[in-house]
N, C-alpha and C positions, 0 to 999 in steps of 0.2 A: 247136859249142864250148860253147854255153850248157847243153846237155844233159849234157855231160861234167862241167861244174861242179856241176850239180844232183845228178848221180850221186855225185860225190865227197863232197859235203856230206851226202847221204843215208847213205853208208857210214860217215862219221865219226859221224853222229848214232846210227846203229845200234850202232856200237862203244861209244860212250859209255853208251848205255842198257844194253847187255849188261854192261859193267864195273860200272855202278851197281848192277844187280840182283845181281851176283856178290859185291859187297863192301858188304853192308848192315850188317855188324857194327859195333858202337860202339867207338870209340877215344877216348882221352883226349888232348886237345891243350893244350899250354902254350906261352907265348911264351918263358919262361925256366925253367930247372930250379928246383925248390923251394929248394935250398940257395943258389943264387945270388940268387934273388928275396928270400929272407929276409935275406941278408947285406947287401944294399944297401938303406939306409933310404929309404922313400918309394916303392919299386918292388915292394912285396909283392903288389900287384894283378896284376903281370905273371906271377906264379907260379900264379895261379888256373887251375884245370883246367876245360875245357869238353868235354863228351862229344858227339861228332858221328859220324855214319856214316862209315865208311872212304872211301867214294866221294867224300864232300864234302871230306875232307882231300886226296884225290888231285886233285880238280878245283881246289881252292884252290891247290895247289902248281903245277899246270899254268898256271893264270891268272897267278899271281905270276911264274912263269918267263917267260911271254909278255910281260908288262909290262916286266920287267927287260930282256929282249931287244930290245923295241921302243925303249926309252929308250936302250939301248947303241948300237943302230944309228943312231938319230937323232943322237946325239952324234958317232958315228964319221963320218957322212956330212956333217957340218957343212962341212968344207973343200970338198967337192964342190959343195954348194949355194952357198957363198960365191963360188967360182970361176965358177959358172954365172951368178950375179947380176952379177959384174964383167964377164963376157963380154957379157951382154945390154946393160949400160950402155955398154960400149965400142962395140958394134954400132950402137946408137941414135945415139951421138955421131958415128960414122963415116958413117952414112947421112945425118945432117944436114949434115955437111961436104961430102959428095958433092953433095947438092942445092944447097948454097950455091955450090960451084965450078961446077956446071952453069949456075946462074943468072948467075954472073959471066962465064962463057964466052960466053953469048948476049946479053950486055948491049949495047945499041946496034944489034942486028941486027933484021931484020924478024921480027915475032912468029910469023908462019906458018912461016918457015924454022927458027926456034928450036924451035918445037913439034915439027916433023918430025924434027929432029936428036935431041931428047930421047927420042922414042918409038922411034927406030930403033936 
């Protein structure tokens, strides 16, 4: 299984390298369109252009998408994590209750017989 994982990541790396070499042309990136950045006072710097290779823009887009997806899933799975935490607390509480009831059941009995009943 480990070799399959290494092969998968090697294929992903090769694909990224090929895409990077194929898309080396410069593109202009802006956070806001010029008209919107100039219309909002104090946000003119968001309209500034940065020239980067196209593959950098693509990789930034993929990275931002992954981060947004991870955050979305973390938020979506909150109810499952909370339920699992409640179940673990309840299980610990019930285990403690079982141990307490076993101790009460064997109270006043011979210790050897009580130990045999607990293990059996």
